[in-house]
Structures are given as structure tokens and as C-alpha cells.
DOBAVEX-18231 format. One record per residue: residue number from 1; residue in one letter; x, y, z of N, C-alpha, C, CB in turn. Coordinates in Angstrom, 3 decimals, m for minus. Last residue first. Glycine has a CB too. Layout:
! residues N
- i  aa  nc1  nc2  nc3  cac1  cac2  cac3  cc1  cc2  cc3  cbc1  cbc2  cbc3
- NUM  A  X  Y  Z  X  Y  Z  X  Y  Z  X  Y  Z
...
END
This chain:
! residues 82
- i  aa  nc1  nc2  nc3  cac1  cac2  cac3  cc1  cc2  cc3  cbc1  cbc2  cbc3
- 82  I  m62.741  5.915  35.656  m64.078  5.895  36.258  m64.472  7.286  36.659  m64.132  4.958  37.471
- 81  T  m61.181  5.400  32.505  m61.174  5.931  33.860  m62.600  5.973  34.381  m60.527  7.338  33.906
- 80  K  m60.457  2.455  30.692  m61.270  3.650  30.878  m61.141  4.095  32.304  m62.744  3.399  30.514
- 79  Y  m58.695  0.625  28.231  m58.831  1.076  29.611  m59.661  2.340  29.645  m57.452  1.313  30.259
- 78  S  m58.821  0.086  25.506  m58.704  m1.043  26.426  m58.898  m0.639  27.889  m57.353  m1.698  26.258
- 77  G  m58.845  2.151  23.668  m60.106  1.463  23.925  m60.010  0.333  24.931  m60.641  0.931  22.659
- 76  N  m55.628  1.768  22.565  m56.793  2.616  22.456  m58.044  1.784  22.685  m56.839  3.313  21.086
- 75  L  m53.426  0.282  24.929  m54.098  0.271  23.647  m55.335  1.153  23.678  m54.469  m1.148  23.256
- 74  M  m50.564  0.521  26.449  m51.887  1.099  26.621  m52.538  1.201  25.239  m51.811  2.502  27.325
- 73  L  m48.734  m2.440  27.019  m48.955  m1.258  26.192  m50.382  m0.772  26.409  m48.693  m1.566  24.684
- 72  T  m47.196  m3.645  29.942  m48.395  m3.611  29.116  m48.466  m2.322  28.312  m49.642  m3.762  29.981
- 71  D  m45.175  m3.717  31.768  m44.811  m3.925  30.363  m45.993  m3.815  29.406  m44.171  m5.274  30.203
- 70  P  m46.358  m3.465  34.282  m45.453  m2.406  33.821  m45.081  m2.521  32.339  m44.194  m2.424  34.651
- 69  S  m49.805  m4.475  33.652  m48.471  m4.696  34.222  m47.565  m3.587  33.713  m47.901  m6.118  33.841
- 68  L  m53.017  m5.678  33.353  m52.230  m4.474  33.568  m50.919  m4.834  34.254  m53.019  m3.444  34.404
- 67  P  m54.276  m7.740  30.725  m53.833  m7.578  32.118  m52.905  m6.371  32.247  m53.116  m8.859  32.616
- 66  Y  m56.896  m7.385  28.757  m55.494  m6.992  28.736  m55.030  m6.769  30.175  m55.280  m5.707  27.871
- 65  F  m59.300  m9.343  27.178  m58.805  m8.841  28.461  m57.313  m8.551  28.340  m59.078  m9.862  29.608
- 64  H  m61.573  m8.592  24.573  m60.302  m9.195  24.960  m59.811  m8.542  26.242  m59.248  m9.051  23.830
- 63  G  m63.774  m7.125  23.833  m64.002  m8.367  24.565  m62.726  m9.071  24.996  m64.811  m9.294  23.732
- 62  K  m62.214  m5.753  21.012  m63.378  m5.739  21.878  m63.582  m7.108  22.514  m64.626  m5.319  21.096
- 61  I  m58.836  m5.079  21.064  m59.853  m5.950  20.481  m61.006  m6.034  21.478  m59.273  m7.381  20.146
- 60  A  m57.436  m1.793  20.870  m57.789  m2.985  21.629  m58.863  m3.777  20.894  m58.269  m2.608  23.042
- 59  K  m55.058  m0.493  18.559  m56.427  m0.556  19.056  m56.661  m1.867  19.795  m57.431  m0.404  17.901
- 58  S  m52.638  m0.535  17.338  m52.738  0.246  18.562  m54.135  0.218  19.175  m52.339  1.665  18.289
- 57  I  m52.974  m1.843  14.990  m52.121  m2.492  15.983  m52.200  m1.780  17.340  m50.668  m2.526  15.491
- 56  L  m54.413  0.000  13.459  m55.098  m1.158  14.038  m54.285  m1.831  15.121  m55.423  m2.159  12.963
- 55  P  m53.594  3.435  14.191  m53.322  2.171  13.512  m54.005  1.005  14.219  m51.816  1.926  13.433
- 54  I  m55.813  6.094  14.103  m55.084  5.216  15.005  m54.858  3.891  14.298  m55.850  5.014  16.349
- 53  R  m55.449  8.982  12.094  m56.053  7.664  12.287  m55.172  6.833  13.207  m56.260  6.941  10.929
- 52  P  m55.834  12.412  12.974  m54.980  11.279  12.630  m55.691  9.965  12.922  m53.655  11.348  13.401
- 51  A  m58.330  14.468  11.505  m57.838  13.763  12.684  m56.941  12.604  12.259  m59.014  13.250  13.546
- 50  S  m57.229  16.778  8.944  m58.165  15.837  9.545  m57.517  15.158  10.742  m58.629  14.788  8.514
- 49  I  m56.997  20.181  8.144  m56.292  18.964  8.553  m57.296  18.055  9.248  m55.074  19.290  9.495
- 48  I  m57.532  22.394  5.526  m58.177  21.566  6.547  m57.292  20.366  6.854  m59.588  21.102  6.082
- 47  K  m56.218  25.678  4.941  m56.259  24.246  4.655  m56.829  23.480  5.837  m54.859  23.723  4.310
- 46  G  m55.789  28.259  5.567  m56.973  27.988  4.761  m57.125  26.514  4.410  m56.928  28.801  3.501
- 45  T  m53.742  29.052  7.255  m53.395  28.566  5.913  m54.597  28.383  4.992  m52.667  27.263  6.026
- 44  E  m54.815  30.141  9.632  m53.534  30.627  9.126  m53.289  30.247  7.664  m52.415  30.089  9.981
- 43  L  m57.220  28.804  10.029  m57.236  30.269  9.977  m55.945  30.837  9.402  m57.470  30.838  11.365
- 42  F  m56.309  26.124  10.070  m57.246  26.581  9.036  m57.226  28.100  8.907  m58.670  26.101  9.354
- 41  H  m54.678  26.136  12.347  m54.108  25.800  11.048  m55.003  26.304  9.915  m53.904  24.283  10.931
- 40  I  m56.615  26.716  14.326  m55.495  27.632  14.083  m54.899  27.395  12.696  m54.407  27.461  15.168
- 39  I  m58.274  24.423  14.113  m58.816  25.774  13.914  m57.701  26.754  13.569  m59.568  26.249  15.173
- 38  R  m56.454  22.356  14.710  m57.176  22.356  13.430  m57.710  23.750  13.111  m58.338  21.338  13.463
- 37  E  m55.693  22.995  17.315  m54.683  23.005  16.245  m55.342  23.070  14.866  m53.786  21.754  16.340
- 36  I  m58.193  22.611  18.566  m57.539  23.918  18.593  m56.519  24.022  17.468  m56.862  24.160  19.956
- 35  L  m58.591  19.862  18.115  m59.563  20.840  17.612  m58.937  22.233  17.532  m60.817  20.871  18.515
- 34  L  m56.396  18.819  19.523  m56.509  18.602  18.074  m57.483  19.604  17.452  m56.970  17.156  17.777
- 33  I  m57.068  19.582  22.130  m55.865  20.119  21.509  m55.911  19.963  19.990  m54.625  19.426  22.072
- 32  K  m59.420  18.040  22.503  m59.458  19.499  22.587  m58.255  20.118  21.875  m59.495  19.950  24.056
- 31  T  m59.625  15.347  20.060  m59.386  15.913  21.384  m59.416  17.436  21.329  m58.040  15.426  21.944
- 30  G  m62.276  14.623  17.652  m60.919  14.629  18.185  m60.844  15.276  19.554  m59.994  15.343  17.236
- 29  N  m64.315  16.274  15.175  m64.006  15.144  16.046  m62.571  15.265  16.538  m64.221  13.797  15.308
- 28  N  m65.242  18.041  13.248  m65.350  18.409  14.663  m65.135  17.217  15.600  m66.712  19.025  14.931
- 27  P  m63.831  19.331  10.281  m64.222  18.143  11.046  m64.234  18.496  12.532  m63.252  16.942  10.765
- 26  L  m65.188  22.576  9.387  m64.059  21.704  9.679  m64.568  20.445  10.364  m63.008  22.426  10.561
- 25  Q  m66.789  24.834  8.938  m66.890  23.668  8.049  m65.652  22.785  8.150  m67.089  24.120  6.596
- 24  L  m66.946  26.695  10.861  m65.865  26.879  9.882  m65.835  25.760  8.847  m64.517  26.954  10.593
- 23  E  m68.997  25.596  12.364  m69.237  26.881  11.695  m68.186  27.155  10.620  m69.243  28.021  12.720
- 22  T  m67.641  23.350  13.334  m68.801  23.174  12.463  m69.077  24.461  11.685  m70.044  22.763  13.287
- 21  C  m65.751  24.603  14.984  m65.309  23.805  13.835  m66.447  23.617  12.837  m64.782  22.434  14.299
- 20  L  m67.495  25.692  16.877  m66.699  26.582  16.045  m66.187  25.848  14.811  m65.526  27.160  16.846
- 19  E  m68.415  23.308  18.011  m69.368  24.198  17.346  m68.635  25.174  16.418  m70.203  24.977  18.392
- 18  K  m66.054  22.385  19.135  m66.713  21.584  18.100  m67.701  22.440  17.312  m67.438  20.373  18.728
- 17  L  m65.634  24.380  21.028  m64.663  24.209  19.946  m65.265  23.411  18.795  m63.397  23.511  20.465
- 16  E  m67.823  23.903  22.678  m67.720  25.190  21.992  m66.732  25.103  20.825  m67.286  26.293  22.979
- 15  D  m67.192  21.354  23.619  m68.425  21.545  22.848  m68.391  22.866  22.072  m69.651  21.513  23.781
- 14  V  m64.852  21.919  25.068  m64.781  21.081  23.877  m66.020  21.281  22.998  m64.639  19.602  24.271
- 13  H  m64.684  25.398  26.011  m65.038  24.006  26.296  m65.002  23.234  24.980  m66.456  23.899  26.981
- 12  F  m61.945  27.725  25.883  m63.198  27.190  25.345  m63.417  25.772  25.859  m63.188  27.209  23.794
- 11  F  m59.418  28.339  26.671  m60.487  28.620  27.626  m61.847  28.093  27.151  m60.575  30.116  27.874
- 10  L  m57.871  27.873  24.470  m57.740  26.929  25.588  m58.836  27.136  26.639  m56.360  27.075  26.243
- 9  L  m58.238  30.065  22.841  m59.032  28.867  22.562  m58.940  27.836  23.681  m58.584  28.241  21.259
- 8  S  m56.295  31.817  23.921  m57.720  32.135  24.027  m58.580  30.889  23.840  m58.107  33.199  22.994
- 7  K  m53.933  30.533  23.221  m54.210  30.805  24.636  m55.692  31.086  24.847  m53.367  31.996  25.136
- 6  K  m54.228  30.618  20.432  m54.211  29.325  21.127  m54.519  29.510  22.601  m52.847  28.629  20.954
- 5  L  m54.041  33.372  20.003  m55.268  32.663  19.637  m55.346  31.331  20.378  m55.333  32.434  18.109
- 4  D  m51.424  33.806  20.811  m52.523  34.488  21.505  m53.849  33.786  21.245  m52.610  35.959  21.063
- 3  S  m50.122  32.176  18.931  m49.964  31.884  20.357  m51.055  32.569  21.177  m48.577  32.330  20.847
- 2  S  m50.859  33.233  16.418  m51.327  31.898  16.789  m51.159  31.617  18.279  m50.586  30.850  15.988
- 1  M  m49.650  35.765  16.170  m51.094  35.652  16.323  m51.481  34.291  16.888  m51.789  35.883  14.984
END
């Protein structure tokens, strides 16, 4: 069941997945894949999984400049696409 359900949920927009999470009383934050996994897990087990927390060491410091080089780690919040 979960593979067919996952294939179907992949066609949903993020806003639709968030709305479905709200209707199921699940946390509605996170990426599209996380939302899909959360919905499937809840429907199969009845248990709620929350979004994983990003460790502080992996987060960028606001206002700090991180030069881009092959050795640079991609920190959460340090780069944005245009």
C-alpha cells in the first residue's frame, strides 16, 4: 500500500500536503518528502513523527559571511537560490 500511496502523494503540491497533515492533526512543517513520509507513517502505524531538528553546528550564523570553495560545508541558512 505505501508505495502506491507514496506515488500518489508525490503528485500533491506542498500546500496540499500541509493541509492534509493539518486535517490528520500532524505537524505540517518540513520538506515535501518529509510530509509524505509523515503521512504514510501515521496511516500505517497511527504514530506521529516530528521533523528532525538541525544541530546548531549545521546552522549558519546570521550576518556571518561564508566564502564558497570546494571545501566549504553547506550550512543551513547560509546560501539561497535566486
